[in-house]
Phi, psi and omega in degrees: 000143183227167174060040180232006179086192185253094172272155176291157178303326179297315180293314179300319180297318179295318178297319178296317184286312187261342184088356180204167175211142175257128179310130181240114184293346182270354178290152182297153176304139181094001178287340183236155182294336181232157171276145180248157180302152175280136178247150179299147175291133179277125180280324186217135176240112185257146174299136179091348180275157181256134180229166183244137177236158170255122183254130172255129184230138174284123181257110181280147168209180186289331186257307184236160169245115181256165174243131177236164180219159177192170181270142175229152176262140175226152175249128179288125181249340183196143172272133177234175186307310186256016181157236186215158166258134184223142177266131178286126181259343184276134175286124184243156178301152182302329184276359177287150178286349177241157179215162178303135179093344180289143177262126180235158174268133178227161177251158179304324182291348179266349180275124181275310181196166179269143177242137179210116175057035180085352177259148182249136182245000000 
């Protein structure tokens, strides 16, 4: 893959294996090509609430494979041992490895902020 900046080997390996990576605030500085804004620590994560994640996705094309990123909304559906199960609420392109309605496992460190009624907390 080219033209995507300097991700850490851990992040790149996950993108290669799964086709995507969710930004994890607990990873060491320098794990991502850019620094991202600091977000408030979440005190409580409730089942049924909507939260925002930053998703990095491998974008295939005929010549190069690039990585792009964007924010997605998820709804927490269940607490599990190492985090949460969350349903993707954002409509994503067909060629993405994830899609709206899919249930994924996430960690608290991957949640950027809570979203409610168009307002961000």
